[in-house]
C-alpha positions in Angstrom: -20.7 7.1 6.7 -21.0 10.8 6.1 -19.1 11.9 3.0 -20.0 15.6 3.4 -17.2 18.0 3.9 -17.3 20.5 6.8 -17.1 24.2 6.2 -16.4 26.5 9.1 -18.2 29.9 9.0 -16.6 32.4 11.5 -18.4 35.7 11.9 -19.7 37.6 15.0 -22.7 38.9 13.2 -25.8 36.7 12.9 -26.9 38.3 9.6 -23.6 37.5 7.9 -23.8 33.8 9.1 -27.3 33.6 7.7 -26.2 35.0 4.4 -23.3 32.6 4.2 -25.6 29.6 5.0 -28.1 30.7 2.4 -25.5 31.0 -0.4 -23.6 27.8 0.5 -26.6 25.6 1.2 -26.8 24.5 -2.4 -23.3 22.8 -2.1 -25.0 20.3 0.3 -22.0 20.2 2.7 -22.0 20.5 6.5 -21.9 24.2 7.5 -20.6 24.8 11.0 -21.0 28.2 12.8 -18.6 30.0 15.0 -19.3 33.4 16.5 -15.8 34.2 17.5 -12.1 33.3 17.0 -12.2 31.3 20.3 -15.2 29.3 19.1 -13.5 28.6 15.8 -10.4 27.3 17.5 -12.5 25.0 19.7 -14.4 23.6 16.7 -11.1 22.8 14.9 -10.0 20.7 17.9 -12.6 18.0 17.2 -13.4 18.0 13.5 -11.7 18.2 10.1 -12.7 21.1 7.8 -12.3 21.6 4.1 -12.2 25.4 4.3 -12.6 28.2 6.8 -14.5 31.4 6.0 -13.1 33.9 8.5 -14.3 37.4 9.2 -11.5 39.8 9.7 -13.1 42.3 12.1 -14.4 40.6 15.3 -14.4 41.6 19.0 -11.7 39.8 21.0 -9.6 37.7 18.7 -9.8 39.2 15.3 -9.4 37.2 12.1 -5.7 37.8 11.7 -5.0 36.5 15.2 -7.3 33.5 14.8 -5.7 32.7 11.5 -2.2 32.8 13.0 -3.3 30.4 15.8 -4.9 28.0 13.2 -1.6 28.0 11.2 0.5 27.3 14.3 -1.3 24.0 15.0 0.0 21.0 13.2 -3.5 19.5 12.7 -5.0 22.6 11.1 -2.1 24.4 9.4 -3.0 23.1 6.0 -6.7 24.1 6.2 -7.4 26.9 3.6 -8.7 30.2 5.0 -10.7 32.7 3.1 -11.0 36.0 4.8 -14.3 37.9 4.7 -13.8 41.7 4.6 -15.9 44.8 4.0 -15.7 46.5 0.6 -14.1 49.6 2.1 -11.7 47.7 4.4 -8.1 48.9 5.0 -5.9 48.2 2.0 -3.3 46.8 4.4 -5.7 43.9 5.2 -4.6 42.0 2.2 -1.0 42.0 3.1 -1.7 41.1 6.8 -4.2 38.4 5.7 -1.8 36.6 3.4 1.0 36.9 6.0 -1.4 35.3 8.5 -2.0 32.4 6.1 -5.1 33.3 4.1 -5.5 31.9 0.6 -8.1 34.4 -0.6 -10.3 37.3 0.2 -14.1 37.8 -0.3 -15.7 41.2 0.2 -19.1 41.8 1.8 -21.8 41.9 0.6 -21.0 38.5 -0.9 -21.3 37.7 -4.6 -23.2 34.3 -4.4 -21.7 32.9 -7.5 -18.1 33.8 -6.6 -18.4 32.6 -3.1 -19.9 29.2 -4.1 -17.3 28.8 -6.8 -14.3 29.5 -4.5 -15.6 27.3 -1.7 -16.5 24.4 -4.0 -12.9 24.3 -5.3 -11.6 23.8 -1.8 -14.3 21.2 -1.0 -13.4 19.2 -4.1 -9.7 19.4 -3.2 -10.4 18.3 0.4 -12.4 15.3 -0.9 -9.7 14.2 -3.3 -7.1 14.5 -0.6 -9.3 12.4 1.8 -9.8 9.7 -0.9 -6.0 9.7 -1.5 -5.3 9.2 2.2 -7.9 6.4 2.4 -6.5 4.7 -0.6 -2.9 5.0 0.8 -4.1 3.5 4.1 -5.7 0.6 2.2 -2.6 0.0 0.2 -0.5 -0.1 3.3 -2.9 -2.6 4.9 -2.8 -4.8 1.8 1.0 -4.6 1.7 1.2 -5.6 5.4 -1.0 -8.6 4.7 1.1 -9.6 1.7 4.2 -9.4 3.8 2.6 -11.6 6.4 1.7 -14.1 3.7 5.2 -14.0 2.3 6.6 -14.6 5.7 4.3 -17.7 6.1 5.3 -19.0 2.7 9.0 -18.6 3.6 8.5 -20.3 6.9 6.4 -23.2 5.6 9.1 -24.8 3.4 11.4 -24.7 6.4 8.9 -26.6 8.5 8.2 -29.0 5.7 11.9 -29.6 5.2 12.4 -30.3 8.9 9.5 -32.8 8.8 10.9 -34.5 5.7 14.3 -35.0 7.4 12.6 -36.4 10.5 10.6 -38.9 8.4 13.7 -39.9 6.5 15.6 -40.5 9.7 12.7 -42.7 10.9 12.8 -44.6 7.6 16.4 -45.4 8.0 15.9 -46.6 11.6 12.9 -48.8 10.5 14.8 -50.1 7.5 17.6 -51.5 9.6 15.1 -53.4 11.8 13.1 -55.0 8.9 13.3 -58.7 8.2 14.8 -59.8 4.9 11.4 -60.7 3.4 10.1 -57.1 3.8 13.1 -55.4 2.1 11.5 -55.3 -1.3 8.4 -53.5 0.0 10.5 -51.1 2.0 12.7 -50.3 -1.0 9.5 -49.3 -2.9 8.5 -47.1 0.0 11.9 -45.4 0.0 11.7 -44.8 -3.7 8.3 -43.1 -3.4 9.6 -41.0 -0.5 12.6 -39.9 -2.6 10.2 -38.9 -5.4 8.2 -36.8 -2.9 11.4 -35.2 -1.5 12.5 -34.2 -5.0 9.1 -32.5 -5.6 9.3 -30.6 -2.3 12.9 -29.6 -3.0 11.9 -28.1 -6.3 13.5 -28.3 -9.7 17.2 -28.0 -9.9 17.7 -28.9 -6.2 19.0 -32.2 -5.1 17.9 -33.9 -2.0 20.8 -34.1 0.6 
């Protein structure tokens, strides 16, 4: 089983993708490339990602439009998005980015330490959430098994009680047909059966 988290890198420029991979390779996670907003949305259909690094300025779908589409989808709406912007980008980008669902911004050229630190936080959070989901699923499975066992335990005394009543009826029928010289042995058998019935009925319960 692969425990590595997936990180989606979305940028239309090859040199930026290479820089991101070089900086983040030390985190030892799965780095997935996307060269456009359309590619990013397609990648999100099949895999689960810890965080998305999304370039703002791209031909076709820009980062804002891509982020809005990501946040509209139920499956991906909670995936954190970090926008990648130029140092001299429009000051309005921050407002538009947060409105589109971004959790943070990182300026190019990337500061390696800052980039790794921010991404590692979301990777750790993703892994903890994944562990929590797995533990919750395991607890639900164990609870279901316990309910099944409890149902069996509840059903078993009923079956035993039915069998006991049937045996008691048979004893009464046989007792009426026994000859007089066998009455003493049969009385001992009835006494032992009564003891067994009291054990099965439990303390404080009298046999009917």
